[in-house]
N, C-alpha and C positions, 0 to 999 in steps of 0.2 A: 504493500500500500504506500502510495506516495505521500509526501508531506501535505500536499493540497487536499488529499482525500481524508487525512486524519483530522482536519479542522472541522469543528462543529458547524452544522448548517443551521443551528438555532441561534437567535440573538441571545445575548447575555440578559439575565433577569433585570427588570427595571429599566430597560432601554426600549423605546418605541421603534426606532429606526437606526440603522447603521450603514455607513457607506464604506465599502471595502474597495481598495485600490488593487487592481491586478498588477502583480510584480512586473516591473519594466526594467529591472536591473540587467546588466550585461557582465559577462565574463570575457574580458578582452585579453588576449595573449600579448606577449612581448613584441612579436613580429608586427601585429596589427597596431600596437601603440607606436612602434617605430615608424610605420607608414603614416600614421596620423600626424606625428611630430614633423616628419619630412614635408607633408602637405602644408602644415602651418608655417614651416620655414620658407617654402617656395612662395606662399602668398605674401608674407611679410617682406621678403627680399625683393619681390617685384614692385613694392611700393617705392623703393628708392633706386631700383635698377635703372630706370629711365633717366635719372638725374645725370648719369655719366654717359649714357648711350643716346639720349634724345637728340642732342645736337648733331651727332654723326648720322642718325637716321634721317633727320630733317634735311641735312646738307646733301646726303646721297640721293634724296628724292626731290632735290631742287626746291626745297621749301624751308630754308634755314630759319625763317622768322616764325615758323609754326611749331617749334620744339615744345613750347609750353602746352600745346593742344594734346600732345601725347599723354601728359600727366593728367590734364583735365578729363580726357576720355576715360582713363583708368578710374579716376575718382567718380565719374558719372556712373559707370557700370557697377562699381563697388557700392555706391550709395543706393542705387535702385535695387541691387540684389539682396541687400540685408533683410528688408522686410519680406521679400518674396520667399526666401528660404524657410522662414517661419511657417508659412502656409504649406509649403511643399513637405516639410517635416510632419505636419498634422495629417496630411493626406497619404503620403507615401512612406513615411518613416525616415529616420535620419541617415540610415545606411544608403538608401537609394538617392537621397538628396546630396550626400557628399560625393557619391559616384558621378552624379550629374554635374556637380561643381567642378570636379577634377576634369571631366570630359570637356566642359566649356573652357576651362583654363588652358588645356592643351590645344584646343581648336583656336583660341585667341592667339596663342603664341605662334602657331603655324601661320595664321593669317597675317600677323605682323611681320614674320620673317620672310614670307614670300611676296609681300606687297610691293607693287611697282610704283605706286603713287602715295602721297601723304594721306589721301582720303581713305584708302584701304588700310593703311597703317593705323589711323585713328579708329576705324571701325574694329580692327583687331584688338586694339587696346580696350575698347568698351567691352568686348566679349571676355577678354582676360580679366578685367576688373569684376565683371559679373561672377565669373567662376571663383576668383580669389576671395571675394566676400564670403561665399559659402564655405570655402576651405577653412577660413579663419573662424567663422561662427560655429560651424557644425562640429569641429574638433572639440570645442568646449562642451557642446551639447552631448556628444557621445561619451566623453569622459565623465561627465556629471551623472550619467546613468549607471556607473559602476556601483555595485552594492556595498563596497568597502569604503567607508567615509574617509579613513586615514589614507587610503590609496588614492582617492580622488584629490585630496589636498596635496599629496606629493606630486601627482601627475600635473595638477594645475600649475605648480611651481616650475615643472619642466616646460610647460607650454609658454609661460611667461618668459623664461630664459631663452627658449628657441625663438620666440617672437622678437625679443630685443636683439639677439644675434643676427636674425634675418634682416631686420631694418638697418642694423649697423653695417652689415657686410654686403648689402645689396648693391650700393654704389661702387665700391672697389671691385667687386666681382664683375659688375657690368663693364667697368673700364678695362679690366684685365682680359675678359673674353672678347671685347670689341677690338682691342689691339692685337690679339693673337689670331682670332678666327673670323673676324668681321662681324658687323652688327646683325646681319641676317642669321648667321649660325648662332650668335649670342642669344637670340630669342628661341630658335628651334631647339637648342640644346636643353631647354627646360622640358621638352615633351617626353623624352625617355623617363625622366624622374616622375612625371605625372602618370605615365602609363604604368610604371612600377608600383606606384601607390594604388592605382586602380586594381591591378592584379592582386596585390596583397589584401586589400580591403575586401575585394569580392569573395575571396576564398577563406580568409582568416577572421573576418569580423562577423559576429553573429547578427542575424536579422533583428532589427529593433523596430517593432511595429508601433503604430500610434498608441498612445496611452488610453486605456479604457477603464471606466469606472462602473462598478456593479453595485446596485443598491439592493439590499435585502430587507425583508420585513419579518416580523416575528411569527413566521410559519415555517413548516418543514419544506425544504427545497431539495430536489434531487440534483446530482451533479450534472445530469443532462440539461436540466432547466438553466443552471448557472452558465454552462457553456453556450447554450442557445442565446441567452440574453447578452453574453459577451460578444457573440458574433454579430447580433443585431446592432448593438451600440457601436461596434467597430466599423460596420458598414455605414452607419450614419455619420461617423466622424470622417470617413473617407469621402462622403458625398457632400460635404459642406461647400457652399458656393464660394468660388474664388472671386475676390474683389477686383475684377478687371478694370472697372471704372476708376476706382481709387488709384490703381497702379498706373493707368494711363495719365491721369492728371498729375500724379506725383512725378512721373517721368518728364512731362511737359514743363512743370514748374522748375525742376532741377536744371533741365536744358536751358531754359530761359535765364535762370539765375547765373549759371556758369557762362553762358554767352554774353550776358550783360557785363560780368566782371572781366571777362577776357577782352572785350572790345572797348571798354570804357577807359581809354587811355587819354591822358591830359592833353596831348598834342593833337588828338584826332576827335575829341569829344564834340567840337563844333560841327564837324562834317558829318557826324553820325548821330546827331541829336534826335532826329525823327526815328531812326531805327532803334536807338536805345530806349526811347520813350515807348515804342511798341513792345519791345522785350520786357520792359518794366511793367507795363500794363498787363501783358499776357501772364507774367509771373504772378502778379497779385490776383488776377482772375482765377488762374488754375489753382493757386494756393487756397483761395476762398472756397472754391468748389470742392477741392479735396477735403478740407476740414469739415464742410457741411456733410459730405458723403460719409466720412468716417464717423461723424458724431450722430447722424440721424437716419441715413438712408440705407446703408449696407448692414447685412447681418454679421458678416465676418470681416471686420476692418483690417486692412493691411497694417495700419499703425493705430492701435487703440488710444484715443486721446485721453482717456481716463488715467492712463499711466503717467501723463505729463503733469498731473496735479502736484502741488508742492507737498501735500500730505503724503504722497506716495513716492514716486521716483523723479519728480520734477527737478529738484535741486541737483540730484546726481546727473541727470541728463544735461542740465544747464552747464554744470562744471565740465563735463566731458566735451560739450560743444565748444566752449571757449578754449579748453586745453588743445583740442584737435585743431581749432582754427589757428592758434598760435604755432602749433607744431608744424602744420602744413605750410604756413607762411614762411617760417624760417627755413624749413627743409627743402621746399620746392621752389619758391620764388627767388630766393637769393642767388642760387647757381644759374638761374635762367635769365637774370636781369640783363646781361649783355646781349642776349638774343632777342629782347623785346623792343629793340629800337625801331623796328619796322613793323607795321601792322600785318597780321596774317589774314589772308583771304582764302577760306576753304570753300571749295565748290564741289557739290555732289551731283 
């Protein structure tokens, strides 16, 4: 008899209703943990990788004044991908989600490496950022599902260390690879490592299904009834509507904001005043519709606005926003300052 069959199917005396949570813990081996940490390293190293390779890529593609767009494109894909993977985890499970993220990351690196124009390189960086956000986010999600609390704390420290090492080493690794094998192979060389992570995670990481809650009442229940209710609720969790409208308006708002920031240069602001005004108005409109959709219209919001309250996580999110703003400003804009003397005109 298994442990689950030894549990009483009756409620404890004096209790009207009890909610039991189906175990969602994982037993992750060392090889799978190594693959997850490697994925985390790749995603974090790619954040600074273009700092040293971006100017070479832009120069080789005859668009030396567009180097900053390669970083902007990665940040765009990264920002849009973060809330999307939460919904993918709820419907597919975190293992399928991280495999999808690794596949997109590899595809983005290939697109960037084989691109013949700056437009395709920027598109490849968007795909890479979308995959990299999932690799970063889902590693933490998977490790948090391990049943040993002390092991989770230890592995989380490993993730933090690997993330810092990746961000620190990304730029020098990019410079070294670009000087030795060229900028195209410098991007494509990421693909074998991503494929290795996919292979190990596919075979060594146990399947982690979406979490299911089972509510029992003070009556006798058979094991078959419990399993049947679990299957029904799991099917309902997989059929939750995806907030396509919210995702589209979030994407449009981010694109308009990034475009406004990239194009609002002091020496060109007079010539672009009308276009910048259109971008600003579109950003405000899309942001307003997105907030209204998340607050009132959708059943499964991409970004639950209730979490932004000060009484919950609002202060933490605000602190992370300003820390990230300062970090990206120092890390990304300063090295690219000499390249921003001429405006970039990207045509699709």
